[in-house]
DRENNU-801397 format. One line per field, with one value per residue: x, y, z of N, C-alpha, C in turn; residue number from 1; residue in three letters; chain. Coordinates in steps of 0.001 Angstrom, whole numbers, padded with zeros to 6 digits, always signed. Layout:
BEGIN
n_xx = [X_...]
n_yy = [Y_...]
n_zz = [Z_...]
ca_xx = [X_...]
ca_yy = [Y_...]
ca_zz = [Z_...]
c_xx = [X_...]
c_yy = [Y_...]
c_zz = [Z_...]
pos = [NUM_...]
code = [ALA_...]
unit = [A_...]
END
This chain:
BEGIN
n_xx = [+136545_+136014_+134895_+134589_+133734_+131312_+131808_+133103_+133828_+131835_+129519_+130597_+130230_+127829_+126365_+127190_+127029_+123838_+123612_+124463_+122205_+120138_+120927_+120853_+118506_+116973_+118234_+117354_+114317_+114577_+115538_+112799_+111117_+112153_+111587_+108958_+108614_+109764_+107926_+105685_+106897_+106989_+104379_+103317_+104901_+104104_+101260_+101014_+102230_+100198_+098230_+099370_+099260_+096017_+095916_+096213_+093531_+091776_+089362_+087583_+084409_+083664_+085974_+086868_+085625_+086833_+089608_+089673_+089533_+092008_+093773_+093135_+094369_+096603_+097293_+097698_+099274_+101419_+101418_+102228_+104517_+106288_+106103_+107473_+110315_+110805_+110912_+113042_+114998_+115025_+115803_+118014_+119859_+119281_+120488_+123200_+123996_+124923_+127063_+130652_+129513_+130123_+132676_+132778_+132195_+133474_+135847_+135390_+134448_+137512_+138220_+136916_+137503_+140553_+140399_+139182_+141660_+143041_+142496_+142688_+141930_+142133_+145027_+145300_+146053_+144552_+142339_+143700_+144305_+141774_+141103_+142811_+141075_+138847_+139944_+140450_+138327_+136606_+138145_+137298_+134942_+134232_+135575_+133264_+131395_+132055_+131904_+129149_+128160_+129089_+127971_+125139_+125169_+126114_+123610_+121388_+121911_+121632_+118877_+118049_+118150_+116886_+113934_+114302_+114288_+111357_+110039_+109599_+109003_+109399_+108910_+109172_+111043_+113492_+116720_+118662_+117865_+117961_+121358_+121116_+120679_+122835_+124706_+124098_+124577_+126887_+128595_+127372_+128315_+131087_+131400_+130386_+132161_+134155_+133432_+133493_+136038_+136638_+134618_+136123_+138211_+137490_+137086_+134553_+132916_+133154_+131953_+133955_+133272_+130862_+129841_+130726_+129928_+127075_+126786_+127798_+125554_+123574_+124230_+124199_+121549_+120042_+120775_+119064_+116141_+113398_+114262_+114126_+112418_+114295_+116484_+115097_+115099_+117893_+118753_+117524_+118249_+121082_+120295_+119156_+121463_+123930_+121994_+122013_+124534_+125192_+123371_+124877_+127387_+125804_+125184_+127276_+128325_+126763_+127203_+129966_+129381_+127053_+129894_+131014_+129565_+129554_+132629_+132838_+130934_+132403_+134892_+133550_+132496_+135174_+136266_+134492]
n_yy = [+105689_+107171_+109918_+111281_+114491_+114964_+115126_+116544_+113656_+112306_+112922_+111990_+109375_+108781_+109497_+107840_+105412_+105759_+105942_+103244_+101808_+102509_+101714_+098986_+098461_+098728_+096898_+094528_+095282_+094900_+091905_+091154_+091764_+090145_+087545_+087978_+088208_+085846_+083586_+085030_+084811_+082238_+081288_+082779_+081174_+078569_+079185_+079821_+077256_+075785_+076550_+076206_+073597_+073223_+074793_+073157_+071554_+073824_+074117_+073020_+073830_+074096_+075051_+077683_+079511_+079210_+080089_+082107_+083191_+082798_+083938_+086724_+086142_+085884_+088058_+090005_+088897_+088958_+091787_+092131_+091095_+092748_+095117_+094392_+093589_+096544_+097514_+096136_+097017_+099461_+099197_+098173_+099855_+101819_+100465_+100333_+102853_+103309_+102725_+101736_+102651_+100651_+100661_+103170_+103591_+101776_+103583_+106095_+105061_+104535_+107331_+108236_+106515_+107214_+109804_+109872_+108360_+110182_+112368_+111567_+108946_+105826_+103666_+100806_+097085_+095342_+097243_+097921_+094996_+094837_+097151_+095730_+093371_+094749_+095769_+093628_+092216_+094825_+094550_+092006_+092520_+094829_+093004_+090996_+092940_+093820_+092014_+091380_+093831_+093433_+091075_+092421_+094087_+092520_+090817_+093246_+093724_+091643_+091240_+093550_+092613_+090757_+092095_+093207_+091008_+089950_+091600_+091754_+091089_+088314_+088000_+089881_+091933_+094470_+095211_+096338_+095946_+093447_+093992_+095630_+093688_+091921_+093219_+093838_+091426_+090667_+092716_+092088_+089094_+089887_+091216_+088814_+087012_+088560_+088200_+085350_+085145_+086379_+085258_+082761_+083194_+083937_+081486_+080430_+077585_+077695_+076933_+077737_+076775_+076117_+078860_+080088_+078522_+078903_+081834_+081825_+080189_+081795_+083958_+083287_+081863_+084736_+086083_+084490_+083663_+082766_+081458_+082980_+081901_+080218_+081805_+083381_+081123_+080698_+082996_+083206_+080976_+082015_+084632_+083389_+081401_+083781_+084630_+082835_+082641_+085388_+085521_+083437_+085345_+087612_+086527_+085846_+088581_+089428_+087568_+089310_+091566_+091197_+090293_+092857_+094404_+093488_+093753_+096445_+097668_+096556_+097666_+100602_+100381_+100098_+102558_+103991]
n_zz = [+027684_+024609_+022091_+019834_+018294_+016041_+012838_+009346_+007963_+009117_+008185_+005291_+005782_+006621_+004110_+002299_+003199_+003048_-000062_-000385_+000470_-000658_-003286_-002522_-001832_-004235_-006034_-005135_-005921_-008747_-008322_-007501_-009671_-011507_-011043_-011667_-013590_-014705_-014375_-015764_-018628_-018654_-018741_-020807_-022522_-022273_-023286_-025470_-026579_-026249_-028384_-030937_-030656_-030739_-032684_-034944_-034954_-036148_-037779_-036548_-035453_-032814_-031809_-032028_-029927_-028030_-028959_-028942_-026856_-026118_-027758_-026758_-023815_-024387_-025721_-023652_-021360_-022908_-022961_-020546_-020398_-021688_-020328_-017787_-018757_-019737_-016772_-015680_-017196_-016785_-013945_-014209_-015147_-013522_-011263_-012611_-011892_-009745_-009612_-007822_-005350_-003309_-002737_-002057_+000267_+001814_+001640_+002866_+005571_+006574_+006111_+008321_+010288_+010169_+010652_+013872_+015393_+014748_+016346_+018734_+019305_+021240_+020223_+020003_+020177_+019636_+017834_+015862_+014974_+014181_+011935_+010041_+009815_+008304_+006191_+004776_+003969_+003054_+000584_-000458_-000460_-002637_-004935_-004948_-005492_-007840_-009561_-009515_-010477_-013046_-013976_-013850_-015852_-018275_-018409_-018300_-021628_-022647_-022424_-023572_-026075_-026202_-026159_-028377_-029695_-029200_-030614_-032785_-036774_-038078_-040948_-042043_-040744_-040394_-041652_-039495_-037094_-036764_-037081_-034559_-032418_-032701_-031883_-029364_-028402_-028757_-027076_-024793_-024379_-024536_-021727_-020464_-020067_-019056_-016614_-015851_-015902_-013524_-011725_-011799_-010705_-007861_-006870_-008115_-010077_-013331_-017041_-019758_-021930_-022400_-022323_-024551_-026671_-026368_-026397_-029614_-030901_-030131_-031760_-034271_-034472_-034443_-037011_-038843_-040809_-039076_-036918_-034421_-032215_-031059_-030819_-028894_-026923_-026088_-025030_-023235_-021478_-020921_-019599_-016918_-016363_-015852_-013339_-011570_-011313_-009870_-007980_-006220_-006028_-004938_-002265_-000919_-000933_+001059_+003110_+003857_+004320_+006851_+007817_+007970_+009109_+011660_+013139_+012462_+014521_+016918_+016493_+017267_+019484_+021142_+020843_+021986]
ca_xx = [+135532_+136280_+133805_+134989_+132851_+130173_+132531_+132806_+133895_+130888_+128428_+130429_+129558_+126261_+126233_+127942_+126236_+122428_+123229_+124455_+120824_+119155_+120899_+120512_+116669_+116911_+118828_+116066_+113213_+114607_+115028_+111339_+110477_+113150_+111065_+107578_+109705_+110103_+106523_+105254_+107353_+106883_+102672_+103590_+105419_+103113_+100130_+102028_+102482_+098770_+097340_+100060_+098370_+095133_+095566_+095790_+092109_+090962_+088611_+086568_+083498_+083807_+087696_+086677_+086092_+088421_+090581_+089358_+090102_+093968_+094402_+092795_+095518_+098370_+097516_+097990_+100479_+102716_+102209_+103133_+105630_+106713_+106207_+108558_+111155_+111077_+110976_+114153_+116114_+114985_+116020_+119354_+120459_+119336_+121700_+124504_+124628_+125756_+128405_+131843_+128866_+130684_+134014_+133288_+131513_+134867_+137067_+134377_+134664_+138499_+138264_+136273_+138614_+141793_+139923_+138956_+142779_+143750_+141490_+143323_+141015_+143309_+145629_+145312_+146347_+142850_+142063_+144824_+143714_+140186_+141114_+143408_+140585_+138270_+140927_+140251_+136768_+136876_+138809_+136211_+133451_+135268_+135443_+132126_+130513_+132553_+131219_+127773_+127985_+129528_+126537_+124132_+125710_+125493_+121922_+120779_+122215_+120675_+117548_+117445_+118480_+115059_+113190_+114586_+113419_+110741_+109272_+110653_+108617_+110552_+108608_+109524_+112186_+114432_+118246_+119453_+117249_+119048_+122269_+121120_+120316_+123647_+125957_+124079_+124605_+128235_+128762_+127328_+129020_+132701_+131348_+129761_+133310_+135196_+132703_+133650_+137286_+136487_+134117_+137465_+139383_+136673_+136660_+133575_+133134_+132669_+132034_+133824_+132845_+129170_+129673_+131301_+129083_+125712_+126169_+127926_+124334_+122488_+124278_+123720_+119930_+119893_+120204_+118483_+115367_+112653_+114905_+114003_+112216_+115928_+117037_+114886_+115052_+119076_+118905_+116523_+119355_+122164_+119989_+119146_+122878_+123751_+121572_+122651_+126063_+124964_+123193_+125836_+127757_+124578_+124724_+128552_+128521_+125819_+128289_+131369_+128616_+127187_+130640_+131855_+129238_+129991_+133620_+132526_+129859_+133256_+135686_+132951_+132652_+136263_+136086_+133439]
ca_yy = [+105967_+108004_+109980_+112141_+115551_+115203_+116196_+115918_+111960_+111594_+113284_+111145_+107692_+108375_+109502_+106619_+104088_+105958_+105249_+101342_+101139_+102423_+100829_+097412_+098447_+098788_+095116_+093965_+095367_+093956_+090773_+090813_+091780_+089226_+086292_+087580_+087966_+084365_+083274_+085394_+084390_+080465_+081261_+082701_+079856_+077405_+079639_+079395_+075889_+075591_+077678_+075780_+072583_+073602_+075143_+071506_+071521_+075059_+073705_+072146_+074827_+074119_+075570_+079183_+080143_+079425_+080465_+083665_+083567_+082246_+085181_+087242_+086271_+085740_+089435_+090556_+088373_+089508_+093119_+092303_+090870_+093981_+095644_+093671_+093814_+097872_+097866_+095429_+097700_+100868_+099058_+097724_+101423_+103155_+099795_+100438_+104352_+103332_+101748_+101899_+102377_+100223_+101360_+104838_+103740_+101514_+104980_+106576_+104092_+104665_+108304_+108110_+106104_+107606_+111121_+109095_+108481_+111562_+113216_+111163_+108260_+105433_+102745_+099600_+095376_+095414_+098415_+097475_+093860_+095293_+097513_+094750_+092672_+095190_+096020_+092160_+092340_+095624_+093986_+091112_+092846_+095182_+091994_+090138_+094314_+094245_+090781_+091525_+095043_+092908_+090192_+093128_+094771_+091510_+090617_+094593_+093837_+090901_+091494_+094785_+091593_+089508_+092650_+093723_+089968_+089382_+092574_+091280_+090343_+087528_+088391_+091567_+092194_+095018_+094440_+097144_+095408_+092327_+094588_+096140_+092793_+091398_+093741_+093920_+089554_+090620_+093241_+090737_+088244_+090020_+090955_+087538_+086801_+088903_+088042_+084275_+085033_+086632_+084276_+081357_+083771_+083820_+079994_+079493_+076768_+077994_+076232_+078893_+075994_+076390_+080176_+080235_+077727_+079423_+082609_+082085_+079915_+082739_+084866_+082124_+082123_+085980_+086342_+083411_+083715_+081493_+080861_+083687_+081118_+079665_+082743_+083314_+080701_+080807_+084401_+082803_+080114_+083133_+085350_+082100_+081239_+084869_+085342_+081856_+083048_+086798_+085127_+083531_+086968_+088323_+085487_+085929_+090027_+089501_+087537_+089864_+092276_+090754_+090285_+094060_+095256_+092970_+094466_+097853_+097401_+095989_+099294_+101795_+100270_+100393_+103715_+104736]
ca_zz = [+027141_+023942_+021425_+019032_+017652_+014247_+011148_+007892_+007836_+009937_+006919_+004176_+005776_+006132_+003074_+001738_+003908_+002359_-001317_-000467_+001318_-001726_-004568_-002269_-002144_-006323_-006646_-004331_-006557_-009723_-008458_-007200_-011139_-012686_-010873_-012058_-015289_-015084_-014548_-017098_-019673_-018898_-018713_-022023_-023439_-022350_-023926_-027010_-027006_-026363_-029421_-031802_-030449_-030628_-034336_-035945_-034849_-036075_-038495_-035977_-034926_-031290_-031370_-032228_-029039_-027354_-029613_-029165_-025016_-025971_-028137_-025165_-022869_-025074_-025825_-022350_-021052_-024050_-022412_-019036_-019862_-022325_-019045_-016483_-019298_-019425_-015637_-015727_-017893_-016174_-012706_-014483_-015742_-012295_-010628_-013020_-011911_-008139_-009731_-006570_-004191_-002305_-002220_-001321_+001751_+002734_+001750_+004223_+006714_+006721_+006518_+009371_+011205_+010617_+012105_+015323_+015962_+014253_+017056_+020052_+020045_+022093_+019400_+020528_+019119_+018667_+017084_+014403_+013822_+013502_+010837_+009283_+008742_+007596_+004897_+004048_+004145_+001975_-000636_-000578_-000923_-003777_-006254_-005096_-006352_-009183_-010511_-009345_-011338_-014495_-013758_-014553_-016958_-019625_-017946_-018999_-022456_-022995_-021545_-024521_-026796_-025969_-026256_-029773_-030311_-029002_-031267_-034248_-037546_-039029_-042349_-042416_-040198_-040555_-041262_-038400_-035937_-036526_-036650_-033102_-031603_-032259_-031654_-027756_-027531_-028732_-025820_-023447_-024698_-023424_-020130_-019492_-020455_-018361_-015586_-015607_-015092_-011990_-011195_-011583_-009240_-006542_-006669_-008754_-010811_-014760_-018116_-020392_-023278_-022617_-022433_-025813_-027817_-026514_-027196_-030580_-031190_-030283_-032851_-035799_-034395_-033981_-038522_-040185_-040663_-038764_-035859_-033489_-031470_-030446_-029853_-027779_-025317_-026120_-024559_-021819_-021004_-020705_-018346_-016093_-015577_-015282_-012497_-010443_-010360_-009216_-006386_-005795_-005979_-003714_-001150_-000340_-000368_+002222_+004004_+004115_+004769_+008202_+008922_+007513_+010166_+013146_+013114_+012763_+016193_+017691_+016570_+017603_+020808_+021880_+020659_+022783]
c_xx = [+136352_+135608_+134602_+133761_+132593_+131224_+132353_+132792_+132424_+129611_+129006_+130196_+128031_+126229_+126395_+127241_+124309_+122485_+123829_+123267_+119724_+119549_+120574_+118789_+116353_+117108_+117560_+114926_+112963_+114622_+113429_+110804_+110966_+112358_+109505_+107848_+109391_+108951_+105360_+105592_+107103_+105477_+102587_+103538_+104879_+101768_+100662_+101921_+101085_+098226_+098315_+099128_+096834_+094381_+095400_+094350_+091287_+089784_+087260_+085634_+083791_+085052_+087742_+087114_+086788_+089666_+090927_+090300_+091417_+094315_+094253_+094362_+096801_+098840_+098128_+099153_+101616_+102813_+102985_+104579_+107072_+107135_+107138_+109982_+111642_+111399_+112667_+115334_+116429_+115643_+117362_+119754_+120333_+120719_+123358_+124729_+125179_+127046_+129526_+131233_+130167_+132098_+134218_+132850_+132607_+135643_+136153_+134944_+136025_+139101_+137852_+137086_+139886_+141138_+139667_+140629_+143301_+143288_+142205_+142280_+141835_+143439_+145576_+145873_+144930_+142251_+142943_+144638_+142320_+140126_+141853_+142408_+139200_+138856_+140459_+139112_+136170_+137319_+137671_+134856_+133437_+135517_+134366_+131286_+130670_+131787_+129663_+127578_+128750_+128279_+125235_+124188_+124988_+124289_+121130_+120940_+121714_+119166_+116780_+117446_+117201_+114269_+113199_+113523_+112200_+109568_+109654_+110044_+109574_+110476_+108920_+110650_+113459_+115721_+118848_+118655_+117855_+120566_+122200_+121138_+121774_+124530_+125487_+124396_+126135_+128663_+127814_+128140_+130726_+132112_+130878_+131676_+133768_+134899_+133074_+135144_+137218_+135510_+135261_+138082_+138832_+136254_+135480_+133357_+132426_+132695_+132309_+133376_+131674_+128983_+130030_+130405_+127705_+125690_+126971_+126495_+123351_+122617_+123832_+121747_+119619_+119977_+120022_+116822_+114381_+113275_+114955_+113456_+113373_+116369_+116799_+114732_+116534_+119062_+117833_+117714_+120589_+122334_+119922_+120692_+123654_+123232_+121595_+123779_+126046_+123997_+123950_+126872_+127416_+125124_+126489_+128990_+127527_+126605_+128923_+129895_+128334_+128837_+131658_+130804_+129536_+131904_+133836_+131700_+131137_+134155_+134907_+132941_+133997_+136697_+135331_+134048]
c_yy = [+107330_+108320_+111171_+113645_+115218_+116236_+115680_+114653_+111532_+111996_+112220_+109911_+108203_+108875_+108260_+105045_+104391_+105531_+104275_+101138_+101248_+101885_+098991_+097445_+098281_+097211_+094252_+094318_+094569_+093029_+089696_+090443_+090624_+088104_+086183_+087557_+086597_+083852_+083228_+084587_+082745_+080785_+081455_+081680_+078936_+077680_+079115_+078086_+074792_+075790_+076904_+074540_+072700_+073973_+073953_+071369_+072888_+075163_+073144_+073444_+075010_+074957_+076932_+079899_+080265_+079757_+081943_+084349_+083423_+083598_+086493_+087591_+086212_+087294_+090099_+089945_+088613_+091379_+093092_+092004_+091821_+094606_+095648_+093915_+095490_+097755_+097423_+096291_+098794_+100398_+098810_+098944_+101609_+102173_+100740_+102241_+104336_+102807_+101984_+102490_+102261_+099972_+102641_+104257_+102863_+103086_+105544_+106238_+104568_+105864_+108709_+107524_+106243_+109293_+110878_+109618_+109361_+112756_+112902_+110073_+107163_+104284_+101528_+098714_+095547_+096562_+098286_+095940_+094452_+096033_+096835_+094098_+093155_+095493_+094819_+092023_+093576_+094777_+092820_+091524_+093689_+094090_+091562_+091829_+094078_+093228_+090596_+093014_+094066_+091686_+090864_+093588_+094140_+090828_+091438_+093998_+092882_+090551_+092879_+093809_+091488_+090633_+092782_+092368_+089759_+090238_+092656_+090711_+089008_+087344_+089384_+092362_+093146_+094753_+095152_+096483_+093713_+092682_+094478_+094759_+091825_+091870_+094019_+092238_+090130_+091435_+092208_+089741_+088247_+090604_+089642_+086973_+086797_+088339_+086378_+084760_+085725_+085518_+082832_+082427_+083625_+082241_+078973_+079110_+077369_+077047_+077698_+078085_+076528_+077862_+080444_+079970_+077988_+080842_+082574_+080957_+080777_+083844_+084191_+082513_+083572_+086252_+085104_+083204_+082534_+080735_+082058_+083250_+080696_+080352_+083224_+082592_+080668_+081738_+084009_+082030_+081045_+083345_+084198_+081260_+082377_+085205_+084223_+082972_+084277_+086386_+084941_+084628_+087424_+087906_+085692_+087406_+090382_+089204_+088426_+091109_+092268_+091073_+091750_+094852_+094679_+093652_+096124_+097942_+097484_+096954_+100251_+101526_+100404_+101768_+104631_+105325]
c_zz = [+025701_+023111_+021079_+018381_+016187_+013518_+009976_+007463_+008454_+008835_+005512_+004094_+006259_+005330_+001832_+001935_+002912_+000895_-001251_-000014_-000124_-003159_-003917_-002581_-003981_-006782_-006033_-004941_-007870_-009449_-008110_-008999_-011887_-012403_-011544_-013166_-015486_-015044_-015577_-018563_-019688_-019107_-019955_-023104_-023871_-023163_-025460_-027471_-027265_-027966_-030603_-031800_-030697_-032342_-035458_-036018_-035308_-036778_-037648_-035288_-033310_-030244_-031727_-031146_-028251_-027930_-029286_-027326_-025184_-026201_-026902_-024554_-023404_-025050_-023781_-021390_-021756_-023322_-021270_-019103_-021191_-021254_-018266_-017578_-019740_-017495_-015433_-016392_-017610_-014904_-012971_-014806_-014317_-011317_-010988_-012894_-010546_-008231_-008939_-005585_-002988_-001520_-001687_+000185_+001873_+003029_+002814_+005053_+007199_+007164_+008048_+010700_+011600_+011266_+013663_+015473_+015390_+015812_+018860_+020454_+020491_+020573_+020172_+019406_+018637_+017906_+015800_+013602_+013061_+012073_+009758_+008666_+008323_+006209_+004210_+003608_+002885_+000581_-001294_-000830_-002263_-004777_-006018_-005811_-007324_-009842_-010562_-010464_-012556_-014591_-014957_-015656_-018536_-019443_-018700_-020823_-023323_-023124_-022892_-025746_-027511_-026309_-027762_-030530_-030523_-030385_-032377_-035483_-038279_-040400_-042850_-041512_-040237_-040443_-039638_-037695_-035368_-036296_-034909_-031869_-031374_-031946_-029806_-027297_-027930_-027221_-024444_-023302_-023821_-022154_-019730_-019530_-019156_-016993_-015087_-015577_-013359_-011585_-010558_-010383_-007630_-006131_-006803_-009813_-012123_-016090_-019512_-022280_-023082_-022866_-024329_-026937_-028084_-027416_-028753_-031150_-031673_-031348_-034192_-035975_-034879_-036202_-039526_-039645_-040277_-037476_-034711_-032474_-030328_-030113_-028907_-026582_-025314_-024614_-022833_-020895_-019829_-019784_-017060_-015811_-015373_-013553_-011373_-010108_-009794_-007798_-005735_-004964_-004188_-001694_-000438_-000065_+000922_+003430_+004412_+004699_+006479_+008852_+009080_+009232_+011924_+013695_+013847_+014687_+017040_+017582_+016946_+018820_+021881_+021553_+021297_+024331]
pos = [1_2_3_4_5_6_7_8_9_10_11_12_13_14_15_16_17_18_19_20_21_22_23_24_25_26_27_28_29_30_31_32_33_34_35_36_37_38_39_40_41_42_43_44_45_46_47_48_49_50_51_52_53_54_55_56_57_58_59_60_61_62_63_64_65_66_67_68_69_70_71_72_73_74_75_76_77_78_79_80_81_82_83_84_85_86_87_88_89_90_91_92_93_94_95_96_97_98_99_100_101_102_103_104_105_106_107_108_109_110_111_112_113_114_115_116_117_118_119_120_121_122_123_124_125_126_127_128_129_130_131_132_133_134_135_136_137_138_139_140_141_142_143_144_145_146_147_148_149_150_151_152_153_154_155_156_157_158_159_160_161_162_163_164_165_166_167_168_169_170_171_172_173_174_175_176_177_178_179_180_181_182_183_184_185_186_187_188_189_190_191_192_193_194_195_196_197_198_199_200_201_202_203_204_205_206_207_208_209_210_211_212_213_214_215_216_217_218_219_220_221_222_223_224_225_226_227_228_229_230_231_232_233_234_235_236_237_238_239_240_241_242_243_244_245_246_247_248_249_250_251_252_253_254_255_256_257_258_259_260_261_262_263_264_265_266_267_268_269_270_271_272]
code = [UNK_UNK_UNK_UNK_UNK_UNK_UNK_UNK_UNK_UNK_UNK_UNK_UNK_UNK_UNK_UNK_UNK_UNK_UNK_UNK_UNK_UNK_UNK_UNK_UNK_UNK_UNK_UNK_UNK_UNK_UNK_UNK_UNK_UNK_UNK_UNK_UNK_UNK_UNK_UNK_UNK_UNK_UNK_UNK_UNK_UNK_UNK_UNK_UNK_UNK_UNK_UNK_UNK_UNK_UNK_UNK_UNK_UNK_UNK_UNK_UNK_UNK_UNK_UNK_UNK_UNK_UNK_UNK_UNK_UNK_UNK_UNK_UNK_UNK_UNK_UNK_UNK_UNK_UNK_UNK_UNK_UNK_UNK_UNK_UNK_UNK_UNK_UNK_UNK_UNK_UNK_UNK_UNK_UNK_UNK_UNK_UNK_UNK_UNK_UNK_UNK_UNK_UNK_UNK_UNK_UNK_UNK_UNK_UNK_UNK_UNK_UNK_UNK_UNK_UNK_UNK_UNK_UNK_UNK_UNK_UNK_UNK_UNK_UNK_UNK_UNK_UNK_UNK_UNK_UNK_UNK_UNK_UNK_UNK_UNK_UNK_UNK_UNK_UNK_UNK_UNK_UNK_UNK_UNK_UNK_UNK_UNK_UNK_UNK_UNK_UNK_UNK_UNK_UNK_UNK_UNK_UNK_UNK_UNK_UNK_UNK_UNK_UNK_UNK_UNK_UNK_UNK_UNK_UNK_UNK_UNK_UNK_UNK_UNK_UNK_UNK_UNK_UNK_UNK_UNK_UNK_UNK_UNK_UNK_UNK_UNK_UNK_UNK_UNK_UNK_UNK_UNK_UNK_UNK_UNK_UNK_UNK_UNK_UNK_UNK_UNK_UNK_UNK_UNK_UNK_UNK_UNK_UNK_UNK_UNK_UNK_UNK_UNK_UNK_UNK_UNK_UNK_UNK_UNK_UNK_UNK_UNK_UNK_UNK_UNK_UNK_UNK_UNK_UNK_UNK_UNK_UNK_UNK_UNK_UNK_UNK_UNK_UNK_UNK_UNK_UNK_UNK_UNK_UNK_UNK_UNK_UNK_UNK_UNK_UNK_UNK_UNK_UNK_UNK_UNK_UNK_UNK_UNK_UNK_UNK_UNK_UNK_UNK_UNK_UNK_UNK_UNK_UNK_UNK_UNK_UNK_UNK]
unit = [A_A_A_A_A_A_A_A_A_A_A_A_A_A_A_A_A_A_A_A_A_A_A_A_A_A_A_A_A_A_A_A_A_A_A_A_A_A_A_A_A_A_A_A_A_A_A_A_A_A_A_A_A_A_A_A_A_A_A_A_A_A_A_A_A_A_A_A_A_A_A_A_A_A_A_A_A_A_A_A_A_A_A_A_A_A_A_A_A_A_A_A_A_A_A_A_A_A_A_A_A_A_A_A_A_A_A_A_A_A_A_A_A_A_A_A_A_A_A_A_A_A_A_A_A_A_A_A_A_A_A_A_A_A_A_A_A_A_A_A_A_A_A_A_A_A_A_A_A_A_A_A_A_A_A_A_A_A_A_A_A_A_A_A_A_A_A_A_A_A_A_A_A_A_A_A_A_A_A_A_A_A_A_A_A_A_A_A_A_A_A_A_A_A_A_A_A_A_A_A_A_A_A_A_A_A_A_A_A_A_A_A_A_A_A_A_A_A_A_A_A_A_A_A_A_A_A_A_A_A_A_A_A_A_A_A_A_A_A_A_A_A_A_A_A_A_A_A_A_A_A_A_A_A_A_A_A_A_A_A_A_A_A_A_A_A_A_A_A_A_A_A]
END
């Protein structure tokens, strides 16, 4: 049996674990908000279609009370969508601030391991094998974490562009708003292109042609009056694709985290 005294390595490890937990909680909160965002966006889109259809019979007196109800419902849904937009952007910014959290956890765990061995913990083939496997799992976790962060950055940029597009009046939109939306879209395209490269290295199938053509269409829609509906729909397609790939990365990361937890528990047992 072996037990080392509490040290600065323990403090670093505890702090690193707490940071990663906080980041994961923010990711879970963002994912829940994203689900609600999709639901409300879908309901709003359906309501917009219904209003457009009813508008053809606007002159019928029976339609007027219904129109008032629709307008009130539309306003409520729009306000809720804007609130969720702001929440998603804020959560994305908070998550981005935790960049490197998984790497720090791996480094803190290595420091604790080194401290235990230096203090006289028994060195065995089992410990060496566990350390080697942990290094491999940490490398995989870092690669997945970088992919998750890249997807998050691209999604955040697109959501900011979407917020601008929803707020713009096509009849009076200032040129600087067009420019802002285009700039955000170009930045998102650069992030997404790098993400696609990373996904391929991870063995995840991606369509480069679809990505290039979809971003090209989005940039064209943004600068043409009367095409904002198409622009918003294209943003939604891109966000959905990013979300799909991010979910795959999260699933893989969870599997790696489980394997790491099992290896750490096994190692700790050997060091007791």
